[in-house]
C-alpha positions, 0 to 999 in steps of 0.5 A: 097346612095340616100335619107335616111329616119330614121327607127324611127321618128328621124334621125339615121346615118344609117339603116341596113335592114335584110330580114329573109326568103328571098324567092321570095318576099324577094329577089325581095324586096332586088333587088328593094331596091338595084336598087332604092338605098334605101340601099347600099349592105353593109347595106343589109342582108338576111337569108334562110334555105338552105346554098346553096341558101344563098350562091347563094343569096350572090353571086347574089346580093353582100350582106351578106346572111346566115342561122342565123336568130338571127345574122341577127336580132341582126345586123339590124335596120329594120327586114323584116319577109319574111316567110309564116304565118304558119312559122312566130310563130317559127321565132318570137320565134327564134329571140325574144331575138335578135331584137333590142329595137326600131327596125322596124319590117316589116311583109309580112305574110298573115293574121297575125295581128300586135298584134301577132307580137307585143306580141312576140316583145314588144319593136319593132315598127311593120308594116304589109304589103301585097305585091303581086308576081308582085314585082318580075318585079317591078310592085307589089301592096303592102298595109301596116298598122301600129302597135301601136308603129309605127309612121310616120317615120316607115310608110315612110321607109316601103313605100320607101322600097316597092315603090322600087318594085311597088305601095304602099297604106296605109290602116287600119288594119281591111282591110288587109285581104281584101287586101290579098284576092284582090291584094295579091292573084290577080296575080293568078286570072289574070294568070288563065284568061290569060290561059283561053283566050289562050286556047280559042285562040287555040280552034278557030284556033290560035297557042299556041305561037300566042295566048299567045302573043296576050293575054298577050299584051291585058291584059297588054294594058287593064291594062295600059289603066285602070291605065292611064284613069280617067274613070271607068272601066265600061266606058272603057268596053262600048268603046269596046262594039259597038251595035250588035258587037262581044264584046257585044256578048262575054259580054253576054256569060260572064254574063250568065256564072257568071264571075263577081260573080265568081271573087267576090266569089273568093276574098271573099274566099281568104279574109276568108282564110287570116283571118284563117291563122292569127288565126292559127298563134296565132294572133286571128282576125285582129283588 
């Protein structure tokens, strides 16, 4: 089983983890936890709305998967709320009588503050997280924050769960909407840039296949350099922009087009939308 961390602040003999609403994120988390031996197959469960998807998930991962959220919540020591923010109020109303007192409840719903979940589940310890789609390839970026009843043990367990699918950072809750706007939405920005660069490669004469391969590897390599380097990205940019060369000419074009401002505006807009989703889910603004 590997290393075990209690769901609370004291040791427990086992921890059973249920993902309610196992879509792309939830399924990736289940896979990651199995691969990293955070939990054994018999200690994992998942629910979906579609019985056929539940059957496929059970067959694929070898875990208990079904459509009964109440049953899964009652069974689990750790309940992961894997649904979208618009659906979360309905799910909370459904399972509020089934979640065990003292259970750890982990939410991945964008924008929904811990106070909204605590209001529905007052006897649970709540951790709010914001992973991104790259958890599907074990390269996700996840931020987490603690609710009022959550302690170091809960934070350690949530961190262990999400580190099975990538990087984890802990932030204050008032920053979670900003995280959603930046890294939660972030893969879309990168995909858009990849598509645009690929189109550019085709325009200047490359085949689509060659352009795609070159762009994806270039983005991957640049990201790896930025990750491994201690230098600011601006310094790395300066390494490429030699005097009178192609890179500085391209940079001039991007600055004239306002690429940097567009990205800042996009993150700001996504952050505000995260706040709106939280309010619509009945939680008000994040604290």
